[in-house]
Wavefront OBJ file of the C-alpha trace (Angstrom):
o trace
v -15.695 -63.963 -45.418
v -12.755 -61.773 -46.247
v -9.227 -62.446 -45.140
v -6.207 -60.173 -45.000
v -4.782 -62.002 -47.998
v -7.727 -60.855 -50.162
v -7.862 -57.249 -48.875
v -6.400 -54.320 -50.753
v -3.589 -52.485 -49.068
v -3.279 -48.733 -48.996
v -0.123 -48.916 -51.143
v -2.147 -50.787 -53.792
v -4.803 -48.059 -53.686
v -2.178 -45.292 -53.893
v -0.681 -47.033 -56.936
v -4.041 -47.109 -58.719
v -4.962 -43.435 -58.072
v -2.946 -41.796 -60.917
v -4.662 -43.950 -63.529
v -8.044 -42.831 -62.145
v -7.025 -39.180 -62.239
v -6.267 -38.805 -58.538
v -2.463 -38.671 -58.705
v -2.039 -35.348 -56.939
v -1.651 -35.227 -53.165
v -3.258 -32.424 -51.228
v -1.080 -30.601 -48.674
v -2.825 -28.717 -45.893
v -1.284 -25.478 -44.558
v -2.491 -22.423 -42.702
v -3.775 -20.696 -45.866
v -5.635 -23.794 -47.048
v -4.967 -26.881 -49.137
v -3.085 -27.192 -52.385
v -2.497 -30.080 -54.794
v 0.958 -31.124 -55.910
v 2.287 -28.815 -58.642
v -0.508 -26.254 -58.233
v -0.405 -22.690 -56.911
v -4.159 -22.705 -56.289
v -5.103 -22.655 -52.604
v -8.403 -24.278 -51.706
v -10.533 -23.658 -48.681
v -12.349 -26.771 -47.344
v -15.674 -25.609 -48.703
v -14.202 -25.592 -52.229
v -13.473 -29.319 -52.115
v -15.582 -32.480 -51.830
v -14.648 -35.814 -50.368
v -15.933 -38.297 -52.937
v -14.493 -41.523 -51.450
v -12.905 -42.615 -48.202
v -10.655 -45.649 -47.874
v -9.879 -46.748 -44.359
v -7.195 -49.257 -43.496
v -6.579 -50.986 -40.164
v -3.377 -52.744 -39.340
v -3.896 -56.332 -38.315
v -0.996 -56.469 -35.916
v 0.494 -52.940 -35.844
v -1.543 -49.862 -34.918
v 0.906 -47.715 -36.907
v -0.537 -49.320 -40.066
v -3.909 -47.532 -39.579
v -4.485 -45.094 -42.407
v -7.173 -43.205 -44.275
v -7.172 -41.978 -47.934
v -9.608 -39.265 -48.957
v -10.337 -38.836 -52.654
v -11.054 -35.160 -53.264
v -12.588 -33.019 -56.052
v -12.467 -29.320 -56.591
v -14.035 -27.545 -59.567
v -10.712 -27.770 -61.411
v -8.692 -30.677 -59.888
v -8.862 -34.109 -58.326
v -6.475 -35.671 -55.897
v -6.050 -37.428 -52.559
v -5.180 -36.843 -48.963
v -3.381 -39.638 -47.063
v -3.065 -39.670 -43.305
v -2.632 -42.054 -40.451
v -5.453 -42.036 -37.930
v -5.767 -42.686 -34.251
v -2.555 -42.358 -32.281
v -0.455 -41.805 -35.399
v -2.631 -39.146 -37.075
v -1.229 -35.902 -38.494
v -0.899 -34.278 -35.076
v 2.101 -32.212 -36.126
v -0.062 -30.267 -38.565
v -2.229 -27.967 -36.449
v -4.405 -27.039 -39.487
v -5.230 -30.557 -40.627
v -8.097 -31.510 -38.273
v -10.029 -28.282 -38.759
v -9.511 -28.366 -42.527
v -10.654 -31.960 -43.124
v -13.669 -31.678 -40.789
v -14.953 -28.756 -42.943
v -14.643 -30.542 -46.292
v -18.158 -31.656 -47.429
v -18.730 -35.342 -48.169
v -20.459 -36.311 -51.422
v -19.438 -39.882 -52.056
v -19.535 -41.134 -55.640
v -20.812 -44.706 -55.990
v -18.620 -47.248 -57.749
v -15.271 -45.663 -57.060
l 1 2 3 4 5 6 7 8 9 10 11 12 13 14 15 16 17 18 19 20 21 22 23 24 25 26 27 28 29 30 31 32 33 34 35 36 37 38 39 40 41 42 43 44 45 46 47 48 49 50 51 52 53 54 55 56 57 58 59 60 61 62 63 64 65 66 67 68 69 70 71 72 73 74 75 76 77 78 79 80 81 82 83 84 85 86 87 88 89 90 91 92 93 94 95 96 97 98 99 100 101 102 103 104 105 106 107 108 109
């Protein structure tokens, strides 16, 4: 049985991502998605979701979050968002974009 004391938090996962090559955050805009520090714009079909981390707040619904690890042909990175009531509702392009990214999970990540 797992307890909250033994579970990994999303901040712990975010802190480990750079060492695994996933230190760049993807930003979604009207034209597509781009990783931090890159001018390259990706369409959803040019990316793959290789791992999904989902976190649920024990006592506070605002703690619910999801981290997607993403690959393109050239880059790797992540996309962090709240889900449920607190999801990225202010970005009108987010939902359509993430729904169109193919999922090809990599075991052992």
